[in-house]
MITI-420174 format. One record per atom (N, C-alpha, C): atom name; x, y, z; residue number from 1. Coordinates in Angstrom, 2 decimals, decimal comma, padded with zeros to 5 digits. Layout:
% residues N
atom CA&X X&Y Y&Z Z&nr NUM
...
This chain:
% residues 148
atom N&X -005,31&Y -007,48&Z -021,57&nr 1
atom CA&X -006,19&Y -006,18&Z -020,45&nr 1
atom C&X -004,82&Y -005,63&Z -020,34&nr 1
atom N&X -003,48&Y -006,67&Z -019,66&nr 2
atom CA&X -002,52&Y -005,76&Z -018,94&nr 2
atom C&X -001,68&Y -005,40&Z -020,07&nr 2
atom N&X -001,67&Y -005,45&Z -021,26&nr 3
atom CA&X -000,84&Y -004,86&Z -022,24&nr 3
atom C&X -001,05&Y -003,82&Z -022,61&nr 3
atom N&X -002,79&Y -003,58&Z -021,74&nr 4
atom CA&X -003,63&Y -001,96&Z -022,21&nr 4
atom C&X -002,49&Y -001,16&Z -021,44&nr 4
atom N&X -003,05&Y -002,19&Z -020,22&nr 5
atom CA&X -002,03&Y -000,91&Z -019,09&nr 5
atom C&X -000,74&Y -000,82&Z -019,12&nr 5
atom N&X 000,12&Y -001,66&Z -019,72&nr 6
atom CA&X 001,15&Y -001,41&Z -019,77&nr 6
atom C&X 001,65&Y -000,06&Z -020,98&nr 6
atom N&X 000,86&Y -000,06&Z -021,97&nr 7
atom CA&X 000,38&Y 000,67&Z -023,30&nr 7
atom C&X 000,07&Y 002,01&Z -022,39&nr 7
atom N&X -000,86&Y 002,12&Z -020,78&nr 8
atom CA&X -001,47&Y 003,85&Z -020,10&nr 8
atom C&X -000,10&Y 005,02&Z -020,30&nr 8
atom N&X -000,63&Y 006,36&Z -019,94&nr 9
atom CA&X 000,41&Y 007,09&Z -019,88&nr 9
atom C&X 001,01&Y 006,70&Z -017,86&nr 9
atom N&X 002,28&Y 007,48&Z -018,25&nr 10
atom CA&X 002,76&Y 007,24&Z -016,97&nr 10
atom C&X 001,90&Y 007,74&Z -015,74&nr 10
atom N&X 001,13&Y 008,69&Z -016,25&nr 11
atom CA&X 000,73&Y 009,37&Z -015,33&nr 11
atom C&X -000,60&Y 008,72&Z -014,85&nr 11
atom N&X -001,26&Y 007,98&Z -015,34&nr 12
atom CA&X -002,46&Y 007,12&Z -015,29&nr 12
atom C&X -001,90&Y 005,82&Z -014,31&nr 12
atom N&X -000,91&Y 005,29&Z -014,90&nr 13
atom CA&X -000,03&Y 004,38&Z -014,22&nr 13
atom C&X 000,21&Y 005,14&Z -012,84&nr 13
atom N&X 000,33&Y 005,69&Z -012,16&nr 14
atom CA&X 000,79&Y 006,55&Z -011,14&nr 14
atom C&X -000,64&Y 006,60&Z -010,25&nr 14
atom N&X -001,54&Y 007,44&Z -010,98&nr 15
atom CA&X -003,20&Y 006,96&Z -010,27&nr 15
atom C&X -003,39&Y 005,63&Z -010,26&nr 15
atom N&X -003,34&Y 004,66&Z -011,04&nr 16
atom CA&X -004,13&Y 003,66&Z -010,36&nr 16
atom C&X -002,97&Y 002,99&Z -008,92&nr 16
atom N&X -001,85&Y 003,64&Z -008,97&nr 17
atom CA&X -000,88&Y 003,04&Z -007,59&nr 17
atom C&X -001,51&Y 003,68&Z -006,77&nr 17
atom N&X -001,59&Y 005,19&Z -006,98&nr 18
atom CA&X -002,64&Y 006,14&Z -005,41&nr 18
atom C&X -003,20&Y 005,53&Z -004,99&nr 18
atom N&X -004,51&Y 005,09&Z -005,97&nr 19
atom CA&X -005,42&Y 004,17&Z -005,57&nr 19
atom C&X -005,50&Y 003,29&Z -005,01&nr 19
atom N&X -004,34&Y 002,54&Z -005,29&nr 20
atom CA&X -004,36&Y 000,89&Z -004,82&nr 20
atom C&X -003,51&Y 000,86&Z -003,18&nr 20
atom N&X -002,61&Y 002,01&Z -003,29&nr 21
atom CA&X -001,69&Y 002,61&Z -001,91&nr 21
atom C&X -003,01&Y 003,06&Z -000,51&nr 21
atom N&X -004,18&Y 003,45&Z -001,38&nr 22
atom CA&X -005,05&Y 003,96&Z -000,49&nr 22
atom C&X -006,08&Y 003,42&Z -000,34&nr 22
atom N&X -006,53&Y 002,50&Z -000,55&nr 23
atom CA&X -007,02&Y 001,01&Z -000,52&nr 23
atom C&X -006,18&Y -000,09&Z 000,55&nr 23
atom N&X -005,06&Y 000,05&Z 000,15&nr 24
atom CA&X -004,02&Y -000,90&Z 000,88&nr 24
atom C&X -003,78&Y -000,99&Z 002,31&nr 24
atom N&X -003,61&Y 001,03&Z 002,06&nr 25
atom CA&X -003,18&Y 001,57&Z 004,11&nr 25
atom C&X -004,62&Y 001,74&Z 004,69&nr 25
atom N&X -005,84&Y 001,93&Z 003,82&nr 26
atom CA&X -006,98&Y 002,27&Z 004,60&nr 26
atom C&X -007,15&Y 000,22&Z 004,94&nr 26
atom N&X -006,87&Y -000,48&Z 003,98&nr 27
atom CA&X -007,09&Y -001,96&Z 004,92&nr 27
atom C&X -006,29&Y -002,36&Z 005,61&nr 27
atom N&X -005,14&Y -002,08&Z 005,67&nr 28
atom CA&X -004,30&Y -002,68&Z 006,57&nr 28
atom C&X -004,56&Y -002,20&Z 007,57&nr 28
atom N&X -004,92&Y -000,31&Z 007,88&nr 29
atom CA&X -004,98&Y -000,12&Z 009,29&nr 29
atom C&X -006,05&Y -001,04&Z 009,91&nr 29
atom N&X -007,38&Y -001,15&Z 008,92&nr 30
atom CA&X -009,19&Y -001,61&Z 009,44&nr 30
atom C&X -008,04&Y -003,30&Z 010,06&nr 30
atom N&X -007,44&Y -004,01&Z 009,31&nr 31
atom CA&X -006,97&Y -005,11&Z 009,95&nr 31
atom C&X -006,19&Y -005,52&Z 010,64&nr 31
atom N&X -005,31&Y -004,32&Z 011,01&nr 32
atom CA&X -004,33&Y -003,62&Z 012,72&nr 32
atom C&X -005,18&Y -004,08&Z 013,49&nr 32
atom N&X -006,16&Y -002,93&Z 013,58&nr 33
atom CA&X -007,25&Y -002,61&Z 014,39&nr 33
atom C&X -007,78&Y -004,12&Z 014,57&nr 33
atom N&X -008,95&Y -004,60&Z 013,95&nr 34
atom CA&X -009,56&Y -005,88&Z 014,43&nr 34
atom C&X -008,00&Y -007,35&Z 014,73&nr 34
atom N&X -007,42&Y -007,48&Z 014,06&nr 35
atom CA&X -005,96&Y -008,35&Z 014,42&nr 35
atom C&X -006,22&Y -007,63&Z 016,52&nr 35
atom N&X -005,47&Y -006,73&Z 016,53&nr 36
atom CA&X -005,35&Y -006,10&Z 017,93&nr 36
atom C&X -006,84&Y -006,58&Z 019,08&nr 36
atom N&X -007,78&Y -005,56&Z 018,67&nr 37
atom CA&X -009,14&Y -006,05&Z 019,35&nr 37
atom C&X -009,60&Y -007,22&Z 019,71&nr 37
atom N&X -009,24&Y -008,48&Z 018,19&nr 38
atom CA&X -009,90&Y -010,13&Z 018,47&nr 38
atom C&X -011,29&Y -009,35&Z 018,00&nr 38
atom N&X -011,59&Y -008,50&Z 016,92&nr 39
atom CA&X -013,10&Y -009,16&Z 016,62&nr 39
atom C&X -013,02&Y -008,21&Z 015,25&nr 39
atom N&X -014,26&Y -008,46&Z 014,21&nr 40
atom CA&X -014,24&Y -008,06&Z 012,75&nr 40
atom C&X -015,23&Y -007,08&Z 012,66&nr 40
atom N&X -016,10&Y -006,66&Z 013,57&nr 41
atom CA&X -016,58&Y -005,53&Z 013,77&nr 41
atom C&X -016,17&Y -004,45&Z 014,45&nr 41
atom N&X -015,10&Y -003,71&Z 013,83&nr 42
atom CA&X -014,42&Y -002,35&Z 014,51&nr 42
atom C&X -015,59&Y -001,47&Z 014,30&nr 42
atom N&X -015,59&Y -000,88&Z 015,81&nr 43
atom CA&X -016,12&Y 000,55&Z 015,41&nr 43
atom C&X -015,48&Y 001,48&Z 016,14&nr 43
atom N&X -014,87&Y 002,12&Z 014,49&nr 44
atom CA&X -014,56&Y 003,38&Z 014,65&nr 44
atom C&X -015,22&Y 004,40&Z 013,21&nr 44
atom N&X -015,06&Y 005,36&Z 013,94&nr 45
atom CA&X -015,80&Y 006,41&Z 012,63&nr 45
atom C&X -015,02&Y 006,37&Z 011,23&nr 45
atom N&X -015,81&Y 006,44&Z 010,03&nr 46
atom CA&X -015,52&Y 006,63&Z 009,17&nr 46
atom C&X -014,32&Y 007,03&Z 008,44&nr 46
atom N&X -013,80&Y 008,08&Z 008,98&nr 47
atom CA&X -013,13&Y 008,88&Z 008,71&nr 47
atom C&X -011,86&Y 008,63&Z 009,30&nr 47
atom N&X -011,84&Y 007,83&Z 010,54&nr 48
atom CA&X -010,21&Y 007,83&Z 010,90&nr 48
atom C&X -010,11&Y 006,25&Z 010,48&nr 48
atom N&X -010,82&Y 005,18&Z 009,82&nr 49
atom CA&X -010,96&Y 004,25&Z 009,08&nr 49
atom C&X -009,83&Y 005,20&Z 007,36&nr 49
atom N&X -010,24&Y 006,02&Z 007,31&nr 50
atom CA&X -009,29&Y 006,75&Z 006,07&nr 50
atom C&X -007,98&Y 007,42&Z 006,23&nr 50
atom N&X -007,55&Y 008,01&Z 007,54&nr 51
atom CA&X -007,01&Y 008,81&Z 008,08&nr 51
atom C&X -005,61&Y 008,71&Z 007,67&nr 51
atom N&X -005,00&Y 007,11&Z 008,37&nr 52
atom CA&X -003,81&Y 006,92&Z 007,66&nr 52
atom C&X -003,43&Y 007,02&Z 006,03&nr 52
atom N&X -004,31&Y 006,87&Z 005,38&nr 53
atom CA&X -003,96&Y 006,41&Z 003,95&nr 53
atom C&X -004,39&Y 008,39&Z 003,64&nr 53
atom N&X -005,02&Y 009,05&Z 004,46&nr 54
atom CA&X -004,91&Y 010,22&Z 003,89&nr 54
atom C&X -003,46&Y 010,97&Z 004,04&nr 54
atom N&X -002,72&Y 010,53&Z 004,94&nr 55
atom CA&X -001,51&Y 010,98&Z 005,54&nr 55
atom C&X -000,33&Y 010,34&Z 004,82&nr 55
atom N&X -000,62&Y 008,78&Z 004,14&nr 56
atom CA&X 000,41&Y 008,37&Z 003,79&nr 56
atom C&X 000,85&Y 008,79&Z 002,05&nr 56
atom N&X -000,34&Y 009,08&Z 001,29&nr 57
atom CA&X -000,20&Y 009,38&Z -000,01&nr 57
atom C&X 000,85&Y 010,83&Z -000,26&nr 57
atom N&X 000,57&Y 011,67&Z 000,44&nr 58
atom CA&X 001,34&Y 012,58&Z 000,70&nr 58
atom C&X 003,16&Y 012,62&Z 000,45&nr 58
atom N&X 003,13&Y 011,64&Z 001,80&nr 59
atom CA&X 004,79&Y 011,21&Z 002,07&nr 59
atom C&X 005,24&Y 010,30&Z 001,17&nr 59
atom N&X 004,18&Y 009,60&Z 000,32&nr 60
atom CA&X 004,52&Y 008,77&Z -000,45&nr 60
atom C&X 005,15&Y 009,44&Z -001,85&nr 60
atom N&X 004,45&Y 010,45&Z -002,26&nr 61
atom CA&X 004,71&Y 011,15&Z -003,25&nr 61
atom C&X 005,58&Y 012,20&Z -002,94&nr 61
atom N&X 006,04&Y 012,61&Z -001,27&nr 62
atom CA&X 007,64&Y 013,47&Z -001,25&nr 62
atom C&X 008,54&Y 012,56&Z -001,70&nr 62
atom N&X 008,54&Y 010,74&Z -001,12&nr 63
atom CA&X 009,53&Y 010,07&Z -001,11&nr 63
atom C&X 009,82&Y 009,46&Z -002,50&nr 63
atom N&X 009,25&Y 009,93&Z -003,79&nr 64
atom CA&X 009,38&Y 009,62&Z -004,67&nr 64
atom C&X 008,54&Y 008,59&Z -005,19&nr 64
atom N&X 008,10&Y 007,31&Z -004,50&nr 65
atom CA&X 007,65&Y 006,26&Z -004,61&nr 65
atom C&X 006,81&Y 005,80&Z -006,26&nr 65
atom N&X 005,89&Y 007,34&Z -006,04&nr 66
atom CA&X 005,43&Y 006,87&Z -007,70&nr 66
atom C&X 006,30&Y 007,14&Z -009,25&nr 66
atom N&X 007,49&Y 007,66&Z -008,79&nr 67
atom CA&X 008,70&Y 007,73&Z -009,81&nr 67
atom C&X 008,69&Y 006,77&Z -010,40&nr 67
atom N&X 009,04&Y 005,41&Z -009,47&nr 68
atom CA&X 009,47&Y 004,76&Z -009,73&nr 68
atom C&X 008,87&Y 003,48&Z -010,78&nr 68
atom N&X 009,77&Y 002,96&Z -011,47&nr 69
atom CA&X 009,18&Y 002,25&Z -013,02&nr 69
atom C&X 008,98&Y 000,76&Z -012,06&nr 69
atom N&X 008,11&Y 000,41&Z -011,94&nr 70
atom CA&X 007,49&Y -000,99&Z -011,38&nr 70
atom C&X 008,15&Y -002,39&Z -012,15&nr 70
atom N&X 008,79&Y -002,09&Z -013,17&nr 71
atom CA&X 009,51&Y -003,50&Z -013,89&nr 71
atom C&X 010,87&Y -003,43&Z -012,93&nr 71
atom N&X 011,13&Y -001,97&Z -012,63&nr 72
atom CA&X 012,81&Y -002,51&Z -012,07&nr 72
atom C&X 012,56&Y -001,60&Z -010,58&nr 72
atom N&X 011,65&Y -002,20&Z -009,88&nr 73
atom CA&X 011,73&Y -002,06&Z -008,32&nr 73
atom C&X 012,89&Y -002,79&Z -007,38&nr 73
atom N&X 013,90&Y -002,90&Z -006,91&nr 74
atom CA&X 014,46&Y -002,57&Z -006,28&nr 74
atom C&X 014,86&Y -002,37&Z -004,49&nr 74
atom N&X 016,27&Y -002,80&Z -004,63&nr 75
atom CA&X 016,65&Y -002,38&Z -003,32&nr 75
atom C&X 016,59&Y -000,60&Z -002,83&nr 75
atom N&X 016,46&Y -000,20&Z -003,64&nr 76
atom CA&X 016,46&Y 001,27&Z -003,73&nr 76
atom C&X 014,82&Y 001,69&Z -002,99&nr 76
atom N&X 013,99&Y 000,83&Z -003,81&nr 77
atom CA&X 012,48&Y 001,23&Z -003,56&nr 77
atom C&X 012,15&Y 000,59&Z -002,36&nr 77
atom N&X 012,46&Y -000,55&Z -002,10&nr 78
atom CA&X 012,39&Y -001,10&Z -000,76&nr 78
atom C&X 012,42&Y 000,05&Z 000,61&nr 78
atom N&X 013,51&Y 000,46&Z 000,49&nr 79
atom CA&X 013,98&Y 001,53&Z 001,71&nr 79
atom C&X 013,28&Y 002,77&Z 001,42&nr 79
atom N&X 013,19&Y 003,17&Z 000,11&nr 80
atom CA&X 011,85&Y 004,43&Z 000,01&nr 80
atom C&X 010,63&Y 003,77&Z 001,01&nr 80
atom N&X 010,12&Y 002,70&Z 000,43&nr 81
atom CA&X 008,44&Y 002,24&Z 001,09&nr 81
atom C&X 008,57&Y 002,27&Z 002,37&nr 81
atom N&X 009,83&Y 001,68&Z 003,25&nr 82
atom CA&X 009,50&Y 001,06&Z 004,70&nr 82
atom C&X 010,15&Y 002,76&Z 005,32&nr 82
atom N&X 010,59&Y 003,68&Z 004,51&nr 83
atom CA&X 010,98&Y 005,13&Z 005,52&nr 83
atom C&X 009,57&Y 005,86&Z 005,11&nr 83
atom N&X 009,24&Y 005,81&Z 003,90&nr 84
atom CA&X 007,74&Y 006,18&Z 003,85&nr 84
atom C&X 006,33&Y 005,93&Z 005,04&nr 84
atom N&X 006,63&Y 004,39&Z 005,06&nr 85
atom CA&X 005,24&Y 003,67&Z 006,15&nr 85
atom C&X 005,97&Y 004,11&Z 006,88&nr 85
atom N&X 007,31&Y 004,33&Z 007,53&nr 86
atom CA&X 007,36&Y 004,59&Z 009,30&nr 86
atom C&X 007,02&Y 006,26&Z 009,40&nr 86
atom N&X 007,77&Y 006,75&Z 008,96&nr 87
atom CA&X 007,18&Y 008,27&Z 008,66&nr 87
atom C&X 005,70&Y 008,20&Z 008,78&nr 87
atom N&X 005,02&Y 007,77&Z 007,91&nr 88
atom CA&X 003,10&Y 007,78&Z 007,81&nr 88
atom C&X 003,12&Y 007,63&Z 009,32&nr 88
atom N&X 003,58&Y 005,78&Z 009,56&nr 89
atom CA&X 003,12&Y 006,17&Z 011,55&nr 89
atom C&X 003,65&Y 006,86&Z 012,43&nr 89
atom N&X 004,64&Y 007,78&Z 012,26&nr 90
atom CA&X 004,54&Y 008,68&Z 013,22&nr 90
atom C&X 003,81&Y 009,78&Z 012,86&nr 90
atom N&X 003,76&Y 010,13&Z 011,87&nr 91
atom CA&X 002,49&Y 011,34&Z 011,49&nr 91
atom C&X 001,23&Y 010,93&Z 012,21&nr 91
atom N&X 000,74&Y 009,93&Z 012,26&nr 92
atom CA&X -000,06&Y 009,30&Z 012,23&nr 92
atom C&X -000,65&Y 009,17&Z 013,96&nr 92
atom N&X 000,33&Y 008,36&Z 014,62&nr 93
atom CA&X 000,85&Y 008,83&Z 015,42&nr 93
atom C&X 000,25&Y 010,22&Z 016,71&nr 93
atom N&X 000,96&Y 011,15&Z 015,93&nr 94
atom CA&X 001,38&Y 012,54&Z 016,55&nr 94
atom C&X 000,00&Y 013,09&Z 015,84&nr 94
atom N&X -001,04&Y 012,89&Z 014,97&nr 95
atom CA&X -002,08&Y 013,19&Z 014,79&nr 95
atom C&X -003,23&Y 012,37&Z 016,02&nr 95
atom N&X -003,07&Y 011,49&Z 015,94&nr 96
atom CA&X -004,09&Y 010,68&Z 017,14&nr 96
atom C&X -003,49&Y 011,73&Z 018,34&nr 96
atom N&X -002,58&Y 011,47&Z 018,60&nr 97
atom CA&X -002,04&Y 012,50&Z 020,39&nr 97
atom C&X -002,75&Y 013,99&Z 019,77&nr 97
atom N&X -002,49&Y 014,42&Z 019,03&nr 98
atom CA&X -003,25&Y 015,77&Z 018,79&nr 98
atom C&X -004,54&Y 016,31&Z 018,77&nr 98
atom N&X -005,36&Y 015,14&Z 017,79&nr 99
atom CA&X -006,80&Y 015,22&Z 017,84&nr 99
atom C&X -007,35&Y 014,40&Z 019,37&nr 99
atom N&X -006,84&Y 014,07&Z 020,07&nr 100
atom CA&X -007,36&Y 013,07&Z 020,97&nr 100
atom C&X -008,36&Y 012,28&Z 020,48&nr 100
atom N&X -008,14&Y 011,32&Z 019,87&nr 101
atom CA&X -008,63&Y 010,39&Z 019,08&nr 101
atom C&X -008,79&Y 009,17&Z 020,07&nr 101
atom N&X -009,45&Y 008,37&Z 020,21&nr 102
atom CA&X -009,84&Y 007,38&Z 021,54&nr 102
atom C&X -010,33&Y 005,99&Z 021,03&nr 102
atom N&X -009,94&Y 004,87&Z 021,19&nr 103
atom CA&X -010,71&Y 003,62&Z 020,89&nr 103
atom C&X -009,72&Y 003,19&Z 019,67&nr 103
atom N&X -008,33&Y 003,32&Z 019,62&nr 104
atom CA&X -007,24&Y 003,05&Z 018,75&nr 104
atom C&X -006,32&Y 002,18&Z 019,98&nr 104
atom N&X -006,46&Y 001,32&Z 019,70&nr 105
atom CA&X -005,04&Y 000,12&Z 020,74&nr 105
atom C&X -003,22&Y 000,50&Z 020,30&nr 105
atom N&X -003,14&Y 000,72&Z 021,02&nr 106
atom CA&X -001,48&Y 001,14&Z 020,87&nr 106
atom C&X -000,73&Y 000,25&Z 020,25&nr 106
atom N&X -001,33&Y -001,12&Z 020,72&nr 107
atom CA&X -000,27&Y -002,33&Z 020,26&nr 107
atom C&X -001,07&Y -002,30&Z 018,67&nr 107
atom N&X -001,97&Y -002,11&Z 018,49&nr 108
atom CA&X -001,86&Y -001,78&Z 016,72&nr 108
atom C&X -001,39&Y -001,22&Z 015,94&nr 108
atom N&X -000,47&Y -000,25&Z 015,90&nr 109
atom CA&X 000,35&Y 000,47&Z 015,56&nr 109
atom C&X 001,34&Y -000,38&Z 015,12&nr 109
atom N&X 001,72&Y -000,90&Z 015,62&nr 110
atom CA&X 003,41&Y -002,00&Z 015,09&nr 110
atom C&X 002,00&Y -002,81&Z 013,93&nr 110
atom N&X 001,11&Y -003,49&Z 014,63&nr 111
atom CA&X 000,94&Y -004,25&Z 013,94&nr 111
atom C&X 000,92&Y -003,89&Z 012,06&nr 111
atom N&X -000,07&Y -002,28&Z 012,04&nr 112
atom CA&X -000,55&Y -001,83&Z 011,30&nr 112
atom C&X 001,13&Y -001,84&Z 010,32&nr 112
atom N&X 002,27&Y -001,20&Z 011,25&nr 113
atom CA&X 003,24&Y -000,76&Z 010,29&nr 113
atom C&X 003,77&Y -001,92&Z 009,96&nr 113
atom N&X 003,73&Y -003,49&Z 010,03&nr 114
atom CA&X 004,28&Y -004,09&Z 009,87&nr 114
atom C&X 002,78&Y -004,41&Z 008,51&nr 114
atom N&X 002,30&Y -004,77&Z 008,28&nr 115
atom CA&X 001,24&Y -005,14&Z 007,17&nr 115
atom C&X 001,00&Y -003,84&Z 006,02&nr 115
atom N&X 001,14&Y -002,57&Z 006,53&nr 116
atom CA&X 001,28&Y -001,57&Z 005,37&nr 116
atom C&X 002,80&Y -001,65&Z 005,05&nr 116
atom N&X 003,82&Y -001,93&Z 005,33&nr 117
atom CA&X 004,96&Y -002,73&Z 004,78&nr 117
atom C&X 004,83&Y -003,43&Z 003,27&nr 117
atom N&X 003,84&Y -004,73&Z 003,79&nr 118
atom CA&X 003,92&Y -006,09&Z 003,74&nr 118
atom C&X 002,83&Y -006,10&Z 002,16&nr 118
atom N&X 001,83&Y -004,95&Z 002,43&nr 119
atom CA&X 000,75&Y -004,78&Z 001,69&nr 119
atom C&X 001,60&Y -003,82&Z 000,57&nr 119
atom N&X 002,29&Y -003,05&Z 000,87&nr 120
atom CA&X 002,63&Y -002,05&Z -000,25&nr 120
atom C&X 003,59&Y -002,73&Z -001,16&nr 120
atom N&X 004,47&Y -003,46&Z -000,10&nr 121
atom CA&X 005,79&Y -004,14&Z -000,79&nr 121
atom C&X 005,09&Y -005,37&Z -002,01&nr 121
atom N&X 004,66&Y -006,00&Z -001,11&nr 122
atom CA&X 003,97&Y -006,94&Z -002,29&nr 122
atom C&X 003,07&Y -007,17&Z -003,59&nr 122
atom N&X 002,19&Y -005,70&Z -003,30&nr 123
atom CA&X 001,62&Y -005,36&Z -004,28&nr 123
atom C&X 003,05&Y -005,07&Z -005,43&nr 123
atom N&X 003,90&Y -004,46&Z -004,88&nr 124
atom CA&X 005,07&Y -003,75&Z -006,26&nr 124
atom C&X 005,64&Y -005,19&Z -007,00&nr 124
atom N&X 006,11&Y -006,02&Z -006,04&nr 125
atom CA&X 006,90&Y -006,81&Z -006,44&nr 125
atom C&X 005,86&Y -007,98&Z -007,21&nr 125
atom N&X 004,22&Y -007,93&Z -007,09&nr 126
atom CA&X 003,60&Y -008,88&Z -008,00&nr 126
atom C&X 003,44&Y -008,27&Z -009,36&nr 126
atom N&X 003,20&Y -006,73&Z -009,52&nr 127
atom CA&X 003,21&Y -006,01&Z -010,78&nr 127
atom C&X 004,71&Y -006,26&Z -010,88&nr 127
atom N&X 005,81&Y -006,34&Z -010,67&nr 128
atom CA&X 006,97&Y -006,26&Z -010,83&nr 128
atom C&X 007,01&Y -007,62&Z -011,72&nr 128
atom N&X 006,34&Y -008,58&Z -011,13&nr 129
atom CA&X 006,74&Y -010,23&Z -011,24&nr 129
atom C&X 005,71&Y -010,37&Z -012,82&nr 129
atom N&X 004,76&Y -009,74&Z -012,96&nr 130
atom CA&X 003,55&Y -009,93&Z -013,90&nr 130
atom C&X 004,41&Y -008,92&Z -015,18&nr 130
atom N&X 004,21&Y -007,94&Z -014,75&nr 131
atom CA&X 004,97&Y -006,98&Z -015,96&nr 131
atom C&X 006,30&Y -007,58&Z -016,75&nr 131
atom N&X 007,04&Y -008,22&Z -015,90&nr 132
atom CA&X 008,18&Y -008,46&Z -016,53&nr 132
atom C&X 007,87&Y -009,51&Z -017,03&nr 132
atom N&X 007,19&Y -010,47&Z -017,08&nr 133
atom CA&X 006,86&Y -011,94&Z -017,54&nr 133
atom C&X 006,07&Y -011,30&Z -018,98&nr 133
atom N&X 005,87&Y -010,25&Z -019,05&nr 134
atom CA&X 004,69&Y -009,99&Z -020,43&nr 134
atom C&X 005,62&Y -008,91&Z -020,92&nr 134
atom N&X 006,96&Y -007,97&Z -020,62&nr 135
atom CA&X 007,62&Y -007,12&Z -021,43&nr 135
atom C&X 009,12&Y -008,30&Z -021,97&nr 135
atom N&X 008,74&Y -009,67&Z -021,24&nr 136
atom CA&X 009,89&Y -010,46&Z -021,93&nr 136
atom C&X 009,24&Y -011,34&Z -022,76&nr 136
atom N&X 007,81&Y -011,20&Z -022,92&nr 137
atom CA&X 007,51&Y -012,14&Z -024,47&nr 137
atom C&X 006,53&Y -013,24&Z -023,52&nr 137
atom N&X 006,49&Y -013,78&Z -022,70&nr 138
atom CA&X 005,61&Y -014,61&Z -022,16&nr 138
atom C&X 004,41&Y -014,01&Z -021,54&nr 138
atom N&X 003,21&Y -014,58&Z -022,42&nr 139
atom CA&X 001,52&Y -014,81&Z -021,94&nr 139
atom C&X 001,46&Y -014,62&Z -020,89&nr 139
atom N&X 000,29&Y -014,02&Z -020,88&nr 140
atom CA&X -000,06&Y -013,92&Z -019,30&nr 140
atom C&X -000,79&Y -015,49&Z -018,68&nr 140
atom N&X -001,29&Y -016,55&Z -020,32&nr 141
atom CA&X -001,67&Y -017,82&Z -020,32&nr 141
atom C&X -000,35&Y -018,86&Z -019,58&nr 141
atom N&X 000,53&Y -018,08&Z -019,63&nr 142
atom CA&X 001,91&Y -018,81&Z -019,20&nr 142
atom C&X 001,89&Y -018,78&Z -017,52&nr 142
atom N&X 001,61&Y -017,26&Z -016,94&nr 143
atom CA&X 001,70&Y -017,06&Z -016,32&nr 143
atom C&X 000,81&Y -017,45&Z -014,74&nr 143
atom N&X -000,65&Y -017,32&Z -015,45&nr 144
atom CA&X -001,84&Y -017,94&Z -014,73&nr 144
atom C&X -002,36&Y -019,13&Z -015,81&nr 144
atom N&X -002,02&Y -020,03&Z -015,49&nr 145
atom CA&X -002,07&Y -021,31&Z -016,39&nr 145
atom C&X -003,83&Y -021,96&Z -016,35&nr 145
atom N&X -004,58&Y -022,28&Z -017,23&nr 146
atom CA&X -005,68&Y -022,36&Z -016,84&nr 146
atom C&X -006,12&Y -023,74&Z -017,10&nr 146
atom N&X -006,42&Y -024,45&Z -015,86&nr 147
atom CA&X -006,70&Y -026,02&Z -016,00&nr 147
atom C&X -008,19&Y -026,54&Z -016,37&nr 147
atom N&X -008,34&Y -027,39&Z -016,76&nr 148
atom CA&X -009,21&Y -028,03&Z -016,90&nr 148
atom C&X -009,67&Y -029,48&Z -016,24&nr 148
């Protein structure tokens, strides 16, 4: 299956990354608010949970994050991701203030920033690890050994 993913066109791979980033950013925001409020049943409007992701994707596209080849992610891409997430947080905070949205603790923003960077970077490095192993001839069964 992973060999099939490697054979997909660049546009489809970018779309998969965009969807993954959308879900990771949304999850990071929900988790940040839940950790800050010390409750798992955070009551926010549904659109507020996805607002950071809708802000992040155009910023990520502008920073060229989806043009990078995952197999060769390096220091330059890490700096781009950290910068894009930081700008996303600033725009999100401005949006919260402008729209006068209440119920989002200010302390959760720092947690959200940290979780977003960790999730986005770890997804890139995990994908890089897997795709490098496949492209260098190491099979998936060697990466994920099956024990019985």
